C-alpha positions, 0 to 999 in steps of 0.5 A, a space after each residue: 607301456 615300454 614297447 609301444 614308447 620304443 616304438 615312438 621313438 623307432 619310428 621318429 628316428 628311423 624317419 629323420 635318418 631315412 629322409 636325411 638327404 646328401 647332408 654333409 653333416 647329418 644330425 639328429 637330436 633327441 630331447 625335451 623343450 620345456 612344457 605344454 600348457 598343462 605342464 606335460 614334457 615336450 619331448 623332440 626329435 630333431 634332424 636337419 634334413 631334407 625337411 617337409 613342405 607346410 602343405 603336407 604337414 598335417 597330411 603325413 600322420 594319414 595312414 598309407 600316405 607316402 610323400 615320396 613314392 620312391 622312398 622305401 616304406 609302408 607309410 604307417 609309421 607316423 599313423 601308428 606314432 600319433 595313435 599311440 602317442 594319443 592312447 597316452 593322452 598327448 599330441 604330436 605335431 611337427 616343425 619343418 621348413 623344406 630344405 632346412 629339416 625337421 622336428 617332431 614334438 610331442 607330449 604323453 
């Protein structure tokens, strides 16, 4: 499912770039990090941008849930990413600290 998996990566990398903030040394990293209990590889997209406050970690995957109305976008990108991942029997989660960056992890 090449087209949908490309869409996942485009959305995650685009969000990382969009929410970089005034970072003197911006970084976006893509890779794998071990495997889960079902031995599925864990993929990640990590940045050192503005981060996401913990109270919004679940909300960001909801349809039209934009945390900053001043930032360009429709609020559907992460919802689509989550649905694509789940269609492929995977899961997605976020690890982020405000001001320290964000890592999206997912399995397929």
